[in-house]
C-alpha positions in Angstrom: 18.0 144.7 -143.9 20.8 142.1 -144.0 24.3 143.1 -144.9 26.5 141.1 -147.3 28.4 139.9 -144.2 25.5 137.9 -142.6 26.5 134.6 -144.3 30.2 135.0 -143.9 30.8 134.7 -140.2 33.0 131.8 -139.1 31.6 128.7 -137.4 33.2 129.7 -134.1 30.9 132.8 -133.9 28.1 130.3 -133.1 29.8 129.5 -129.9 30.4 133.1 -128.8 27.9 134.7 -126.5 27.9 138.1 -124.9 29.1 138.2 -121.3 26.3 138.5 -118.8 28.6 140.7 -116.7 29.3 143.1 -119.6 25.6 143.3 -120.3 25.0 144.2 -116.6 27.3 147.2 -116.8 24.8 149.2 -118.7 22.2 148.5 -116.0 24.7 149.4 -113.3 24.9 152.9 -114.7 21.3 153.7 -114.0 20.7 156.5 -111.4 20.2 154.9 -108.0 21.3 151.4 -109.0 23.4 149.5 -106.6 25.3 146.8 -108.5 27.0 143.7 -107.0 27.5 142.4 -110.6 30.9 143.4 -111.8 34.2 142.2 -110.5 35.4 145.7 -110.0 38.1 146.7 -107.5 37.3 149.7 -105.3 38.1 152.9 -107.4 38.5 155.0 -104.3 41.7 153.1 -103.5 43.3 153.4 -106.9 46.8 154.9 -106.5 46.1 157.9 -108.8 48.8 160.1 -107.5 51.4 157.4 -107.9 50.4 156.9 -111.5 50.4 160.6 -112.2 54.0 160.9 -111.0 55.0 157.7 -112.8 53.5 158.9 -116.1 55.4 162.3 -115.9 58.6 160.5 -114.9 58.6 157.9 -117.7 57.6 160.5 -120.3 60.4 162.8 -119.2 63.1 160.1 -118.9 62.0 157.4 -121.3 59.8 159.2 -123.8 60.8 157.5 -127.0 60.9 154.1 -125.4 57.4 154.3 -123.8 55.9 155.4 -127.1 57.5 152.8 -129.3 56.6 149.2 -130.0 57.8 146.7 -127.4 58.9 143.1 -127.1 56.2 140.5 -127.5 57.4 138.8 -124.3 57.1 142.0 -122.3 59.1 144.8 -120.8 62.2 143.1 -119.3 62.4 145.2 -116.1 58.7 144.4 -115.5 59.3 140.7 -116.1 62.2 140.8 -113.7 60.0 142.4 -111.1 57.4 139.7 -111.5 60.2 137.1 -111.3 61.5 138.5 -108.0 58.0 138.5 -106.6 57.4 134.9 -107.8 60.7 133.7 -106.3 59.9 135.4 -103.0 56.6 133.5 -102.9 58.4 130.2 -103.4 58.6 129.7 -107.2 61.9 128.9 -108.8 61.8 130.6 -112.2 63.4 133.3 -114.3 62.2 135.8 -116.9 62.3 133.1 -119.6 59.3 131.6 -117.8 57.3 134.8 -117.9 55.1 136.4 -120.6 53.3 139.7 -120.0 49.8 139.8 -121.5 47.0 142.3 -122.0 45.1 141.2 -119.0 44.4 137.7 -117.8 41.7 137.4 -120.4 44.2 137.5 -123.2 46.3 134.9 -121.4 43.3 132.6 -121.3 42.6 133.2 -125.0 46.2 132.6 -126.0 46.2 129.3 -124.0 43.1 128.3 -125.8 44.7 129.2 -129.1 47.8 127.1 -128.6 46.3 124.1 -126.8 42.6 123.6 -127.6 41.3 121.8 -130.7 37.6 121.5 -131.4 36.1 118.8 -129.1 39.0 118.8 -126.6 37.8 118.2 -123.0 38.8 120.7 -120.3 38.3 119.8 -116.7 36.9 122.7 -114.7 35.2 123.4 -111.4 31.5 123.9 -111.5 30.9 126.8 -111.2 34.0 128.3 -112.7 35.3 131.6 -114.1 33.0 132.9 -116.8 35.9 134.5 -118.7 37.6 131.2 -119.2 34.5 129.7 -120.6 34.1 132.6 -123.0 37.7 132.4 -124.2 37.7 128.6 -124.8 34.2 128.3 -126.2 35.5 130.0 -129.3 38.0 127.2 -129.9 35.4 124.4 -129.6 36.2 123.3 -126.0 34.0 120.8 -124.2 33.9 120.7 -120.4 34.2 118.0 -117.8 32.9 119.5 -114.6 33.7 118.7 -110.9 31.3 120.3 -108.4 32.5 122.6 -105.6 31.5 122.8 -102.0 32.4 125.3 -99.3 36.0 124.2 -99.6 36.3 124.4 -103.4 36.7 121.6 -105.9 35.5 118.2 -104.6 38.6 116.2 -105.1 36.8 113.0 -104.0 35.0 113.2 -107.4 38.1 114.3 -109.4 39.5 110.8 -110.3 36.3 109.8 -112.1 36.5 113.0 -114.1 40.1 112.5 -115.0 39.3 109.0 -116.5 37.5 110.8 -119.3 40.8 112.1 -120.7 40.8 115.9 -120.3 43.5 117.9 -122.0 44.2 119.9 -118.8 42.7 120.9 -115.4 41.7 124.6 -114.9 41.5 125.6 -111.3 41.2 128.8 -109.2 42.4 127.7 -105.8 42.4 131.1 -104.0 39.0 132.9 -103.3 37.6 131.4 -106.4 35.6 133.5 -108.9 32.6 133.1 -108.5 32.2 131.3 -105.2 34.9 132.9 -103.1 36.0 129.4 -101.8 39.6 128.5 -101.1 41.1 125.0 -101.7 42.6 123.6 -98.5 46.2 122.2 -98.7 45.1 118.6 -98.7 42.8 119.2 -101.7 45.6 120.9 -103.6 47.9 118.0 -102.9 45.1 115.6 -104.1 44.8 117.5 -107.4 48.6 117.3 -107.9 48.7 113.6 -107.0 45.8 112.7 -109.4 47.0 115.0 -112.2 50.4 113.3 -112.0 48.9 109.8 -112.0 46.7 110.5 -115.1 49.3 112.6 -116.9 47.1 115.7 -117.0 48.7 119.2 -116.6 47.2 122.0 -114.7 46.4 125.7 -115.4 46.2 127.6 -112.1 44.5 131.0 -112.3 45.4 133.2 -109.3 44.2 136.8 -109.6 43.2 137.2 -106.0 45.9 135.3 -104.1 47.4 138.5 -102.4 44.0 139.6 -101.2 43.6 137.4 -98.1 41.8 138.9 -95.1 41.8 136.1 -92.7 43.4 132.7 -92.3 46.8 131.5 -93.3 48.3 131.7 -96.8 48.5 128.4 -98.6 51.2 127.7 -101.2 50.1 127.8 -104.8 49.4 124.6 -106.7 52.5 125.4 -108.9 54.8 125.7 -105.8 53.4 122.5 -104.2 53.7 120.6 -107.5 57.4 121.6 -107.9 58.1 120.6 -104.3 56.6 117.2 -104.9 58.5 116.6 -108.1 61.9 118.1 -107.0 63.0 118.4 -103.5 64.6 121.8 -104.2 61.4 123.2 -105.7 62.8 123.6 -109.2 60.0 124.7 -111.6 58.9 121.6 -113.5 56.3 123.1 -115.8 53.4 120.7 -115.1 51.5 123.8 -113.8 51.0 126.9 -115.9 50.3 129.8 -113.5 48.4 133.0 -114.3 48.1 136.2 -112.3 47.4 139.9 -112.9 48.1 143.5 -111.9 44.3 144.3 -112.3 43.5 143.4 -108.7 46.7 144.8 -107.0 47.2 148.0 -109.0 44.5 148.9 -111.5 42.4 147.0 -114.0 42.7 149.8 -116.5 46.3 148.9 -117.1 45.3 145.6 -118.7 48.4 143.9 -117.5 48.8 140.2 -116.4 51.4 137.5 -116.6 51.8 133.8 -117.4 54.4 131.6 -115.8 55.1 128.5 -118.0 58.0 126.4 -119.3 60.1 128.5 -121.7 59.0 126.3 -124.6 55.3 127.1 -123.9 56.2 130.8 -123.4 57.7 130.8 -127.0 54.4 129.3 -128.4 52.3 131.8 -126.5 54.5 134.7 -127.8 54.1 133.4 -131.3 50.3 133.4 -130.8 50.4 136.8 -129.3 52.3 138.3 -132.2 49.2 137.5 -134.4 46.9 139.1 -131.8 48.4 142.4 -130.8 52.2 142.2 -131.5 52.9 143.4 -127.9 51.2 144.6 -124.8 51.3 148.4 -124.4 54.8 149.4 -123.7 53.6 152.6 -122.0 51.4 150.7 -119.6 54.1 148.2 -118.8 56.8 150.8 -118.1 54.4 153.0 -116.0 53.4 149.9 -114.0 57.0 149.1 -113.4 57.7 152.6 -112.3 54.8 152.5 -109.8 55.5 149.0 -108.6 59.2 149.6 -107.5 60.5 150.0 -104.0 57.9 147.9 -102.3 54.9 150.0 -103.3 52.7 147.1 -104.4 53.1 145.4 -101.0 52.1 148.6 -99.2 49.2 149.2 -101.5 47.9 145.7 -101.1 47.8 146.2 -97.4 45.6 149.3 -97.9 43.3 147.4 -100.2 43.0 144.5 -97.8 41.7 146.8 -95.0 39.1 148.3 -97.3 37.9 145.0 -98.7 37.8 143.3 -95.3 35.5 146.0 -94.1 33.3 145.6 -97.1 33.2 141.8 -96.9 32.2 142.0 -93.3 29.5 144.6 -94.2 28.0 142.2 -96.7 28.1 139.2 -94.4 26.4 141.2 -91.6 23.8 142.5 -94.0 23.0 139.1 -95.4 22.5 137.8 -91.8 20.1 140.7 -91.2 18.1 140.8 -94.4 18.0 137.4 -96.1 14.9 135.2 -95.7 15.2 131.6 -94.3 16.5 129.1 -96.8 19.1 131.4 -98.4 22.7 130.5 -97.8 26.1 132.0 -98.8 29.8 131.3 -98.6 32.2 133.0 -96.2 35.2 134.0 -98.4 38.6 134.5 -96.6 39.7 136.9 -99.3 39.1 138.0 -102.9 36.1 140.0 -104.2 33.1 137.7 -104.3 30.8 135.5 -102.3 28.3 132.9 -103.6 24.6 132.8 -102.6 22.3 129.8 -103.0 18.5 130.4 -103.0 15.8 127.9 -102.3 15.5 125.5 -105.3 12.2 126.9 -106.6 13.8 130.4 -107.1 15.5 131.1 -110.5 18.0 133.9 -110.1 18.0 134.7 -113.9 14.2 135.0 -114.0 14.3 137.1 -110.8 16.9 139.6 -112.1 14.4 141.9 -113.7 12.5 142.1 -110.4 15.6 143.0 -108.4 16.5 145.5 -111.0 13.1 147.1 -110.3 14.3 147.4 -106.7 17.5 149.1 -108.1 19.9 146.3 -107.2 21.8 144.0 -109.6 23.8 140.8 -109.5 25.1 138.1 -111.8 22.9 134.9 -112.0 24.9 131.8 -111.1 24.0 129.7 -114.1 26.4 131.7 -116.4 29.3 130.2 -114.4 28.2 126.6 -115.0 29.3 125.1 -118.3 26.1 123.0 -118.3 23.8 125.9 -117.4 22.9 124.5 -114.0 22.9 126.4 -110.8 19.8 128.4 -111.6 19.2 129.2 -108.0 22.6 130.7 -107.4 24.0 134.2 -107.5 27.5 135.8 -107.5 27.8 138.9 -105.3 30.7 141.3 -105.5 31.6 143.2 -102.2 34.7 145.1 -103.3 33.1 147.9 -105.3 30.5 149.5 -103.0 31.0 151.2 -99.7 29.5 149.6 -96.6 26.4 151.8 -96.5 25.6 150.9 -100.1 26.2 147.3 -99.5 23.7 147.3 -96.6 21.1 149.1 -98.7 21.7 146.8 -101.7 21.4 143.6 -99.7 18.3 145.0 -98.0 16.7 145.5 -101.5 17.7 142.0 -102.5 16.2 140.6 -99.3 13.0 142.5 -100.0 12.7 141.1 -103.5 13.4 137.5 -102.4 10.9 137.7 -99.6 8.3 139.0 -102.0 9.0 136.1 -104.4 8.9 133.5 -101.7 5.6 134.8 -100.4 4.0 134.2 -103.7 
């Protein structure tokens, strides 16, 4: 029976689709299921005791403040903490350049709200982060895609894409979601050079930048852009930078931040007021309490050891169990790697068969704006312990071998 609402949905609802990852969460809860589908940090390294102490402390000392409405821009001491970290990494900003959001997903949605008109073209890597596509599809975005290889966006193909007049470039340079690739310094510089030549700004999404397990850190696109434009590294605003506490503290906080020119921050704050007034004051104050005195740096080192072990377990298991013709990336950090199957295998069609083997993943086509990449898969290695990783990869290998045999 149809309700009186059926004919009253907005036109943008036609562009909204359920997240393939969210749909997989129900499957992941089945008994015996091993899921490589979600982008979950390891729950066994969450700093539970530190959060327990922080909650008690802020309720005892700042009870009325933590339970009250907060500023739309965000809790000032937390913004100051983010500013100090950003300056330490090489950015030249202050708190007027920072907005605290309810997770990076809200940041992406707010950017879509203030920048994207229906039909605007956004230049993205292909594949790219599914959450960005979900956020911007609702605003009518169209996509210009640049393929990636084992080193990230192919900048040799970027200029041709820029000639089509995108509104901005969206890029994840560090341990990209979904592929796990990292843009080398020379490619970052090429993006900056071409973006400047064509007058196209950049949105840099960097949720995993602190989670490097091997190799040398590379300066962010924002830092490099500022160095190119001003010898002293003064923030010029051509790059809007996003990051999050989800991967370095806990995703349940739903806390992230945007670094942008103060004029853009004011527009984002205006859009945010119509969305949620302010990000949870309680969560912000507790996060600030936990994050003081260098705790985040120490905690990140603990996470890196755990994730390195799990990444290595997955790489070793793939070598052992995958049939000939299957390839994968070797991420230097982050939470994911990218698998490519022989062309005649469709990872979406195969998912029910692997679920029968009690192992799940995210089909790669959902990360491609044009629906290509049907023989690709994103695998998460941060959530499961090494024994489960080996067992899950063994089950995947079994399913792929069976399909190839037929």
